[in-house]
C-alpha positions as CSV (number, residue, x, y, z in Angstrom):
1,X,8.8,-34.7,37.4
2,X,11.0,-32.1,39.1
3,X,10.9,-29.5,36.2
4,X,10.6,-25.8,37.2
5,X,7.6,-25.1,35.0
6,X,7.6,-21.2,35.4
7,X,11.3,-21.2,34.3
8,X,10.5,-23.5,31.4
9,X,7.8,-21.2,30.1
10,X,9.8,-18.1,30.7
11,X,12.6,-19.5,28.5
12,X,10.1,-20.5,25.8
13,X,8.7,-16.9,25.9
14,X,12.3,-15.5,25.6
15,X,12.9,-17.6,22.5
16,X,9.6,-16.5,20.9
17,X,10.1,-12.8,21.8
18,X,13.8,-12.8,20.5
19,X,12.8,-14.3,17.2
20,X,10.1,-11.6,16.9
21,X,12.9,-9.0,17.1
22,X,15.9,-10.6,15.4
23,X,16.4,-13.0,12.5
24,X,17.5,-16.7,12.9
25,X,21.3,-16.9,13.4
26,X,21.5,-13.8,15.7
27,X,23.9,-14.7,18.5
28,X,21.4,-13.8,21.3
29,X,18.7,-15.9,19.6
30,X,21.1,-18.8,19.2
31,X,22.1,-18.6,22.9
32,X,18.5,-18.6,24.1
33,X,17.5,-21.5,21.9
34,X,20.5,-23.6,23.1
35,X,19.7,-22.8,26.8
36,X,16.1,-23.9,26.3
37,X,17.2,-27.0,24.5
38,X,19.6,-27.9,27.4
39,X,16.7,-27.5,29.9
40,X,14.6,-29.9,27.7
41,X,17.4,-32.5,27.7
42,X,17.5,-32.4,31.5
43,X,13.7,-32.9,31.7
44,X,13.9,-35.8,29.2
45,X,16.0,-37.7,31.8
46,X,12.8,-38.1,33.8
47,X,10.0,-38.3,31.1
48,X,9.8,-39.4,27.5
49,X,8.0,-36.2,26.4
50,X,6.7,-32.9,27.8
51,X,3.0,-32.5,27.2
52,X,1.3,-29.1,28.0
53,X,-2.5,-29.0,27.7
54,X,-4.7,-25.9,28.0
55,X,-8.2,-26.8,28.8
56,X,-11.0,-24.7,30.3
57,X,-8.8,-22.3,32.2
58,X,-6.4,-25.0,33.5
59,X,-2.9,-25.8,32.4
60,X,-2.0,-29.5,32.5
61,X,1.6,-30.6,32.5
62,X,2.0,-34.3,31.6
63,X,-1.7,-34.7,32.6
64,X,-1.2,-33.1,36.0
65,X,-3.0,-29.9,36.7
66,X,-0.7,-26.9,37.4
67,X,-1.8,-25.2,40.7
68,X,-3.7,-22.0,40.5
69,X,-0.9,-19.8,41.9
70,X,1.6,-20.9,39.3
71,X,-1.1,-20.7,36.5
72,X,-1.6,-17.0,37.3
73,X,2.1,-16.1,36.9
74,X,2.9,-13.7,33.9
75,X,4.6,-16.4,31.9
76,X,1.7,-18.9,32.2
77,X,-0.8,-16.1,31.3
78,X,1.3,-15.3,28.3
79,X,1.2,-19.0,27.3
80,X,-2.5,-19.2,27.7
81,X,-3.1,-16.1,25.6
82,X,-0.8,-16.9,22.8
83,X,-2.1,-20.4,22.5
84,X,-5.8,-19.3,22.7
85,X,-5.3,-16.7,20.0
86,X,-3.7,-19.3,17.7
87,X,-6.2,-22.1,18.5
88,X,-3.6,-24.3,20.1
89,X,-4.9,-26.4,23.0
90,X,-1.9,-28.8,23.3
91,X,1.8,-28.4,22.9
92,X,4.0,-31.5,23.0
93,X,7.8,-31.8,22.9
94,X,9.3,-35.2,22.1
95,X,12.7,-36.5,23.3
96,X,14.3,-36.0,19.9
97,X,13.5,-32.2,19.8
98,X,16.4,-30.3,18.2
99,X,17.5,-26.6,18.5
100,X,16.2,-26.2,14.9
101,X,12.8,-27.5,15.9
102,X,12.7,-25.0,18.7
103,X,13.6,-22.2,16.3
104,X,10.8,-23.2,13.9
105,X,8.3,-23.4,16.8
106,X,9.2,-19.9,17.9
107,X,8.8,-18.6,14.4
108,X,5.4,-20.2,14.1
109,X,4.2,-18.7,17.4
110,X,5.3,-15.3,16.0
111,X,2.8,-15.6,13.2
112,X,-0.2,-13.3,13.6
113,X,-3.3,-14.8,15.2
114,X,-5.5,-14.2,12.2
115,X,-3.3,-16.7,10.3
116,X,-4.6,-19.5,12.5
117,X,-8.2,-19.8,11.2
118,X,-8.7,-23.2,12.6
119,X,-7.0,-25.7,15.0
120,X,-5.5,-27.4,12.0
121,X,-3.4,-24.4,10.9
122,X,-0.8,-24.6,13.7
123,X,0.0,-28.3,13.0
124,X,0.1,-27.5,9.2
125,X,2.7,-24.7,9.8
126,X,4.9,-27.0,11.9
127,X,4.7,-29.7,9.2
128,X,5.6,-27.2,6.5
129,X,8.6,-26.2,8.6
130,X,9.5,-29.9,8.7
131,X,9.2,-30.0,12.5
132,X,8.8,-33.7,13.5
133,X,9.4,-33.6,17.2
134,X,7.1,-30.9,18.4
135,X,3.3,-31.0,17.8
136,X,0.2,-29.0,18.3
137,X,-3.3,-30.3,19.3
138,X,-2.4,-34.0,19.1
139,X,-3.3,-36.4,21.7
140,X,-0.3,-38.4,22.8
141,X,-0.1,-41.8,24.5
142,X,0.1,-41.6,28.3
143,X,3.4,-40.1,29.3
144,X,5.7,-42.7,30.8
145,X,8.3,-42.1,33.4
146,X,11.9,-43.0,32.5
147,X,13.2,-43.0,36.0
148,X,11.5,-41.7,39.1
149,X,11.7,-42.7,42.7
150,X,8.0,-42.0,43.4
151,X,5.7,-42.8,40.4
152,X,2.9,-40.5,39.5
153,X,-0.5,-40.9,41.0
154,X,-3.5,-41.3,38.8
155,X,-3.5,-38.6,36.0
156,X,-5.6,-35.6,36.9
157,X,-7.3,-34.7,33.6
158,X,-9.6,-31.8,33.7
159,X,-12.6,-34.1,33.0
160,X,-11.8,-35.9,36.2
161,X,-11.1,-32.8,38.3
162,X,-14.4,-31.4,37.4
163,X,-16.1,-34.0,39.6
164,X,-14.1,-33.3,42.8
165,X,-12.9,-29.8,42.1
166,X,-15.3,-28.4,44.7
167,X,-17.4,-30.9,46.8
168,X,-19.3,-30.8,50.0
169,X,-18.6,-33.5,52.6
170,X,-21.1,-36.3,52.0
171,X,-23.0,-35.7,55.3
172,X,-23.5,-32.0,54.6
173,X,-24.6,-32.7,51.0
174,X,-27.1,-35.3,52.2
175,X,-28.5,-33.0,54.8
176,X,-28.8,-30.1,52.4
177,X,-30.6,-32.2,49.8
178,X,-33.0,-33.6,52.4
179,X,-33.8,-30.1,53.7
180,X,-34.3,-28.6,50.3
181,X,-36.7,-31.3,49.1
182,X,-38.7,-31.0,52.3
183,X,-39.1,-27.2,51.9
184,X,-40.1,-27.5,48.3
185,X,-42.6,-30.3,49.2
186,X,-44.1,-28.0,51.8
187,X,-44.1,-25.1,49.3
188,X,-41.7,-23.1,51.3
189,X,-39.8,-21.6,48.4
190,X,-39.2,-18.5,50.4
191,X,-37.0,-20.6,52.7
192,X,-35.2,-22.1,49.7
193,X,-34.5,-18.5,48.5
194,X,-33.1,-17.6,51.9
195,X,-30.8,-20.6,51.8
196,X,-29.6,-19.5,48.3
197,X,-29.0,-16.0,49.5
198,X,-26.8,-17.2,52.4
199,X,-24.9,-19.4,50.0
200,X,-24.4,-16.4,47.6
201,X,-23.0,-14.3,50.4
202,X,-20.4,-17.0,51.1
203,X,-19.7,-17.2,47.3
204,X,-18.7,-13.5,47.4
205,X,-16.6,-13.9,50.5
206,X,-12.9,-13.2,50.6
207,X,-12.4,-16.4,52.6
208,X,-11.4,-19.1,50.0
209,X,-12.7,-22.0,52.2
210,X,-16.2,-20.4,52.3
211,X,-16.1,-20.0,48.6
212,X,-15.1,-23.6,48.0
213,X,-18.1,-24.8,50.1
214,X,-20.5,-22.3,48.6
215,X,-19.9,-23.4,45.0
216,X,-21.1,-27.0,45.3
217,X,-23.9,-25.9,47.7
218,X,-25.2,-23.5,45.1
219,X,-25.1,-26.2,42.5
220,X,-27.1,-28.6,44.8
221,X,-29.8,-26.0,45.2
222,X,-30.0,-25.6,41.4
223,X,-30.1,-29.4,40.8
224,X,-33.0,-29.8,43.3
225,X,-34.9,-26.9,41.7
226,X,-34.4,-28.5,38.3
227,X,-35.4,-31.9,39.6
228,X,-38.6,-30.5,41.0
229,X,-39.2,-28.3,37.9
230,X,-39.4,-25.0,39.8
231,X,-39.5,-22.8,36.6
232,X,-40.0,-19.4,38.1
233,X,-37.2,-19.7,40.8
234,X,-34.9,-21.0,38.1
235,X,-35.6,-18.0,35.8
236,X,-34.8,-15.7,38.7
237,X,-31.6,-17.5,39.5
238,X,-30.5,-17.4,35.9
239,X,-30.7,-13.6,36.0
240,X,-28.9,-13.2,39.3
241,X,-26.1,-15.6,38.3
242,X,-25.3,-13.4,35.3
243,X,-24.1,-10.7,37.7
244,X,-22.5,-13.2,40.0
245,X,-20.3,-14.5,37.2
246,X,-19.1,-11.0,36.3
247,X,-17.8,-10.6,39.9
248,X,-15.9,-13.9,40.2
249,X,-12.2,-13.4,39.6
250,X,-10.6,-16.8,40.2
251,X,-10.7,-18.9,37.1
252,X,-11.5,-22.2,38.8
253,X,-14.4,-20.6,40.7
254,X,-15.6,-18.8,37.6
255,X,-15.4,-22.0,35.5
256,X,-17.3,-24.1,38.1
257,X,-20.1,-21.5,38.6
258,X,-20.3,-21.0,34.8
259,X,-21.1,-24.7,34.4
260,X,-23.8,-24.4,37.1
261,X,-25.3,-21.5,35.1
262,X,-25.3,-23.6,32.0
263,X,-27.3,-26.3,33.8
264,X,-30.1,-23.8,34.3
265,X,-29.8,-22.6,30.7
266,X,-30.0,-26.1,29.3
267,X,-33.0,-26.9,31.5
268,X,-34.7,-23.8,30.1
269,X,-33.8,-24.8,26.6
270,X,-35.2,-28.3,27.1
271,X,-38.5,-26.9,28.3
272,X,-38.6,-24.2,25.6
273,X,-38.5,-21.2,27.9
274,X,-37.6,-18.8,25.1
275,X,-37.2,-15.6,27.2
276,X,-34.8,-17.3,29.7
277,X,-32.9,-18.9,26.9
278,X,-32.4,-15.6,25.1
279,X,-31.2,-14.0,28.4
280,X,-28.9,-16.9,29.2
281,X,-27.3,-16.9,25.7
282,X,-26.8,-13.2,25.9
283,X,-25.1,-13.5,29.3
284,X,-22.7,-16.1,27.8
285,X,-22.1,-13.9,24.7
286,X,-21.1,-11.0,26.9
287,X,-18.7,-13.2,28.9
288,X,-17.3,-14.5,25.6
289,X,-16.0,-11.0,25.0
290,X,-14.4,-10.7,28.5
291,X,-11.0,-9.1,28.8
292,X,-9.6,-12.4,30.1
293,X,-9.0,-14.8,27.1
294,X,-9.5,-17.9,29.3
295,X,-12.9,-16.7,30.5
296,X,-13.7,-16.0,26.8
297,X,-12.8,-19.6,26.0
298,X,-14.9,-21.0,28.9
299,X,-17.9,-19.0,27.9
300,X,-17.6,-20.1,24.3
301,X,-17.5,-23.7,25.3
302,X,-20.8,-23.3,27.2
303,X,-22.3,-21.6,24.2
304,X,-21.4,-24.6,22.1
305,X,-23.1,-26.9,24.6
306,X,-26.2,-24.8,25.0
307,X,-26.7,-23.6,21.4
308,X,-27.4,-27.0,19.8
309,X,-29.9,-27.9,17.1
310,X,-32.7,-28.1,19.8
311,X,-31.9,-24.5,20.7
312,X,-31.8,-23.4,17.1
313,X,-35.2,-25.0,16.6
314,X,-36.5,-22.8,19.4
315,X,-35.1,-19.7,17.8
316,X,-36.7,-20.7,14.4
317,X,-40.0,-21.4,16.1
318,X,-40.1,-17.9,17.6
319,X,-39.3,-16.5,14.2
320,X,-42.0,-18.5,12.5
321,X,-44.7,-17.7,15.0
322,X,-43.5,-14.0,15.4
323,X,-43.6,-14.2,19.2
324,X,-42.5,-11.4,21.5
325,X,-39.2,-13.3,22.0
326,X,-38.4,-13.1,18.3
327,X,-37.0,-9.6,19.0
328,X,-34.8,-10.8,21.8
329,X,-33.2,-13.5,19.6
330,X,-32.8,-11.0,16.7
331,X,-31.1,-8.6,19.0
332,X,-28.8,-11.3,20.4
333,X,-27.8,-12.6,16.9
334,X,-27.3,-9.1,15.5
335,X,-25.0,-8.1,18.4
336,X,-23.1,-11.3,18.8
337,X,-23.6,-13.1,15.5
338,X,-20.0,-14.3,15.1
339,X,-20.4,-16.4,18.2
340,X,-23.4,-18.3,16.9
341,X,-22.6,-18.4,13.2
342,X,-20.4,-21.5,13.1
343,X,-22.8,-23.8,15.1
344,X,-25.7,-22.7,12.8
345,X,-23.6,-23.3,9.7
346,X,-22.6,-26.8,11.0
347,X,-26.3,-27.6,11.7
348,X,-27.3,-26.3,8.3
349,X,-24.9,-28.8,6.7
350,X,-25.6,-31.7,9.0
351,X,-29.4,-31.5,9.8
352,X,-31.7,-34.0,8.1
353,X,-34.7,-31.8,9.1
354,X,-35.7,-29.7,6.1
355,X,-37.7,-27.3,8.3
356,X,-34.6,-26.7,10.4
357,X,-32.4,-26.1,7.4
358,X,-34.9,-23.6,5.9
359,X,-35.4,-21.9,9.2
360,X,-31.6,-21.6,9.7
361,X,-31.2,-20.0,6.3
362,X,-33.9,-17.5,7.3
363,X,-32.3,-16.7,10.7
364,X,-28.9,-16.4,9.2
365,X,-30.1,-14.1,6.4
366,X,-31.8,-11.9,9.0
367,X,-28.5,-11.4,10.9
368,X,-27.2,-9.1,8.2
369,X,-23.7,-7.7,7.7
370,X,-22.5,-8.8,11.2
371,X,-21.8,-12.3,9.8
372,X,-20.3,-11.3,6.5
373,X,-16.6,-11.3,7.6
374,X,-16.9,-14.9,8.9
375,X,-18.9,-16.0,5.9
376,X,-16.4,-14.5,3.5
377,X,-13.6,-16.3,5.3
378,X,-15.6,-19.6,5.2
379,X,-16.3,-19.1,1.5
380,X,-12.6,-18.5,0.6
381,X,-11.8,-21.6,2.6
382,X,-14.6,-23.7,1.0
383,X,-13.3,-22.9,-2.5
384,X,-9.6,-23.2,-1.5
385,X,-10.2,-26.6,0.0
386,X,-12.7,-27.6,-2.7
387,X,-15.3,-28.5,-0.1
388,X,-18.6,-30.1,-1.2
389,X,-20.7,-28.0,-3.6
390,X,-23.6,-27.7,-1.2
391,X,-21.3,-26.0,1.4
392,X,-20.4,-23.4,-1.2
393,X,-24.0,-23.0,-2.2
394,X,-25.3,-22.4,1.3
395,X,-22.6,-19.8,2.0
396,X,-23.3,-18.0,-1.3
397,X,-27.1,-18.1,-0.7
398,X,-26.4,-16.2,2.6
399,X,-24.3,-13.6,0.8
400,X,-25.8,-13.1,-2.7
401,X,-28.6,-10.6,-1.8
402,X,-26.2,-8.0,-0.4
403,X,-22.6,-9.4,-1.0
404,X,-19.6,-7.3,0.2
405,X,-17.0,-6.2,-2.3
406,X,-14.4,-8.2,-0.4
407,X,-15.8,-11.3,-2.2
408,X,-14.7,-10.2,-5.7
409,X,-11.4,-12.0,-5.8
410,X,-12.8,-15.4,-4.8
411,X,-15.8,-14.8,-7.1
412,X,-13.7,-14.0,-10.1
413,X,-11.5,-17.1,-9.5
414,X,-14.6,-19.3,-9.5
415,X,-16.6,-17.6,-12.2
416,X,-16.9,-20.8,-14.1
417,X,-17.4,-23.3,-11.2
418,X,-18.3,-26.8,-12.4
419,X,-21.5,-27.0,-10.4
420,X,-24.4,-25.1,-12.0
421,X,-26.0,-24.1,-8.7
422,X,-22.7,-22.7,-7.4
423,X,-21.9,-21.0,-10.7
424,X,-25.4,-19.4,-10.7
425,X,-24.9,-17.9,-7.2
426,X,-21.4,-16.7,-8.0
427,X,-22.9,-14.8,-11.0
428,X,-25.7,-13.5,-8.8
429,X,-23.2,-12.2,-6.3
430,X,-21.1,-10.4,-8.9
431,X,-24.2,-8.7,-10.4
432,X,-25.4,-7.5,-7.0
433,X,-22.1,-5.8,-6.0
434,X,-21.8,-2.1,-6.6
435,X,-18.1,-1.9,-7.4
436,X,-16.0,-1.2,-10.5
437,X,-14.3,-4.6,-10.6
438,X,-17.6,-6.4,-10.1
439,X,-19.2,-4.2,-12.9
440,X,-16.4,-5.3,-15.2
441,X,-17.1,-9.0,-14.4
442,X,-20.8,-8.5,-14.6
443,X,-20.7,-6.8,-17.9
444,X,-18.7,-9.6,-19.3
445,X,-21.4,-12.1,-18.2
446,X,-24.1,-10.0,-19.9
447,X,-22.1,-9.2,-23.1
448,X,-20.5,-12.6,-23.9
449,X,-21.4,-16.2,-24.1
450,X,-24.4,-17.9,-25.6
451,X,-27.8,-16.2,-25.8
452,X,-29.1,-18.6,-23.1
453,X,-26.2,-17.7,-20.8
454,X,-26.6,-14.0,-21.4
455,X,-30.4,-14.1,-20.8
456,X,-29.8,-16.0,-17.6
457,X,-27.3,-13.3,-16.4
458,X,-29.7,-10.5,-17.3
459,X,-32.5,-12.3,-15.3
460,X,-30.2,-12.2,-12.2
461,X,-30.0,-8.4,-12.6
462,X,-33.8,-8.3,-12.8
463,X,-34.1,-10.1,-9.5
464,X,-31.9,-7.9,-7.4
465,X,-29.3,-6.0,-9.5
466,X,-27.3,-2.8,-9.5
467,X,-28.7,0.2,-11.3
468,X,-25.3,1.0,-12.9
469,X,-26.1,-1.7,-15.5
470,X,-29.0,0.3,-16.9
471,X,-26.9,1.8,-19.8
472,X,-25.6,-1.6,-20.8
473,X,-29.2,-3.0,-20.9
474,X,-30.3,-0.1,-23.0
475,X,-27.5,-0.9,-25.5
476,X,-28.7,-4.5,-25.6
477,X,-32.3,-3.5,-26.5
478,X,-31.1,-1.1,-29.2
479,X,-28.3,-3.2,-30.6
480,X,-28.0,-6.2,-32.9
481,X,-29.0,-8.7,-30.3
482,X,-31.6,-11.6,-30.3
483,X,-35.2,-11.0,-29.4
484,X,-34.7,-13.1,-26.2
485,X,-31.9,-10.8,-25.0
486,X,-33.9,-7.7,-25.8
487,X,-36.9,-9.0,-23.9
488,X,-34.8,-10.0,-20.9
489,X,-33.1,-6.5,-20.9
490,X,-36.5,-4.7,-20.9
491,X,-37.7,-6.7,-18.0
492,X,-34.5,-6.0,-16.1
493,X,-34.7,-2.3,-16.8
494,X,-38.3,-2.1,-15.5
495,X,-37.2,-3.8,-12.2
496,X,-34.0,-1.8,-11.8
497,X,-36.2,1.3,-11.7
498,X,-33.3,3.7,-12.5
499,X,-33.7,7.2,-14.0
500,X,-31.9,6.4,-17.2
501,X,-33.7,3.1,-17.6
502,X,-37.1,4.6,-17.0
503,X,-36.4,7.4,-19.5
504,X,-35.4,4.7,-22.1
505,X,-38.5,2.6,-21.5
506,X,-40.7,5.8,-21.7
507,X,-39.0,6.6,-25.1
508,X,-39.6,3.1,-26.4
509,X,-43.3,3.3,-25.6
510,X,-43.5,6.9,-26.9
511,X,-42.1,5.8,-30.3
512,X,-45.5,4.6,-31.2
513,X,-46.7,1.4,-33.0
514,X,-45.3,0.4,-36.4
515,X,-47.2,-1.2,-39.2
516,X,-44.0,-2.8,-40.6
517,X,-42.1,-3.9,-37.5
518,X,-43.7,-6.6,-35.5
519,X,-40.8,-7.0,-33.2
520,X,-40.9,-3.3,-32.3
521,X,-44.6,-3.6,-31.5
522,X,-44.0,-6.8,-29.4
523,X,-41.3,-5.0,-27.4
524,X,-43.7,-2.0,-26.7
525,X,-46.3,-4.4,-25.3
526,X,-43.6,-6.1,-23.2
527,X,-42.4,-2.7,-21.9
528,X,-45.9,-1.8,-20.8
529,X,-46.4,-5.2,-19.1
530,X,-42.9,-5.1,-17.5
531,X,-43.5,-1.6,-16.0
532,X,-46.8,-2.7,-14.5
533,X,-45.6,-6.0,-13.1
534,X,-42.4,-4.6,-11.6
535,X,-44.4,-1.9,-9.8
536,X,-41.9,0.5,-11.2
537,X,-42.1,3.9,-9.4
538,X,-42.7,5.7,-12.8
539,X,-45.1,3.1,-14.2
540,X,-48.2,5.1,-13.6
541,X,-46.7,8.3,-15.0
542,X,-45.4,6.5,-18.1
543,X,-48.4,4.3,-18.8
544,X,-51.0,7.0,-18.2
545,X,-49.8,8.7,-21.4
546,X,-50.9,5.6,-23.4
547,X,-54.5,5.3,-22.4
548,X,-55.5,5.9,-26.0
549,X,-52.5,4.1,-27.6
550,X,-53.1,2.8,-31.1
551,X,-51.9,-0.6,-30.1
552,X,-54.9,-2.2,-28.3
553,X,-52.7,-4.4,-26.1
554,X,-50.7,-1.4,-24.9
555,X,-53.9,0.5,-24.3
556,X,-55.4,-2.3,-22.3
557,X,-52.3,-2.6,-20.1
558,X,-52.2,1.2,-19.6
559,X,-55.8,1.2,-18.4
560,X,-54.9,-1.3,-15.7
561,X,-52.5,1.1,-14.1
562,X,-55.5,3.1,-12.9
563,X,-57.0,0.1,-11.2
564,X,-56.4,-0.8,-7.5
565,X,-53.1,-2.6,-7.0
566,X,-54.8,-6.0,-6.1
567,X,-56.6,-6.0,-9.5
568,X,-53.5,-5.4,-11.6
569,X,-51.8,-8.6,-10.7
């Protein structure tokens, strides 16, 4: 195919940029769209479709890899960036593409990146715009030539280029492998280290040919060290490679060496070397925030490969046994939680191992607010797409102890979800949010519905509620409500441990026993018991006033407040 690819991309960029500035129908916009369409028509004289794929730092045009010099041109870097941000890995133009199709494509690419939450969003936008001849992220049949004097050679997909991207001549490879094995067999690891140092020097050379020989040589050393299980040298190499990767500018060199790094990391994961695994994942996480979006993508791909269920089990094991490496994993997940969240959620839904699921819930909960934005987005999506109830349940379980106020709209919409476990967690979240809108919803849960429903809502407050509900609970105890609601409200007040609630409970106890009102007496006993069991901060001060109470039960409970804590339970 004789297409001028840089010119093709520059025209596409001009169309996208112009529609970002001017509305459809603008004369300049129309002229650019027609020019781009004319170029496409010329290309379609040679091929049935134009297929552009972005994969691991490479651009493939109709399954042929674009050379590195062209890929580094501004237009191609723009294409890589705009597609990466919008989760587009493939862009295909069919022969029947119209000017209108091109206009809609440009409008879609002008949408902000955050609107592309998943790889499915781009195709959905094209479909909504009724674009039939341009597609995102779809694998097409092999592109066939319409007329070409010299047919294409075998397609060079990235998976195939990986194997011969950088290779040593066979004789050199055989000689190096033989020499390395001999040195390791003779316990001459110092000589192996010297060999690796020399290779590293070539890797940092400005001479491209030396670099291309150094990369596969380095990998061979790593593979022999893995084969012979040289743990300590591999740990040392893992640390040095972290710095080497930061210094590599060329994307193909970076990508190849990054995969070598991952070989070491995966070996450490398989052999449960927790410290090395934590370091390796941290290195990848740092690279996943690189200024270059393609390097980010490459690092994220390696995280997905390394951070599998086996790796998650290793993290869980360190948590369970409280090892010194627990702190390393906690620090990693706290700093870079968003990178590891989705794999853990996927494993949470898919794993058949109950220990793994419980461990993942514990790890995810320990990560704190860093994951809340992603969890909130996932929860909105789960309800919007009506995903299975257990997906919603797991997301809500991760959020309900300290839910952000940004959840309120989706919680209000699903206040009466059909599944009882989901509905319960929605209510828990609402009652745990300190916000006026959440308070309005929470108060409605406590003040309306059947007695059983209201008692249940009050019990959620008792578990982990917001102190702002104390006045409402006081009203329930004093008002015309059932005994069950009064009892639930007293227990909740004792646990909320608020100033107003404690003063109310102290007043209830201080009102004294009644000869005529059995319910009043019963509630006084319950108040004393609730204060003691909740370990309320004012329990001792309040109960110590009733050591000689006329009610024998209150008196007995009050005496227990002076006992050691272990004996009061």
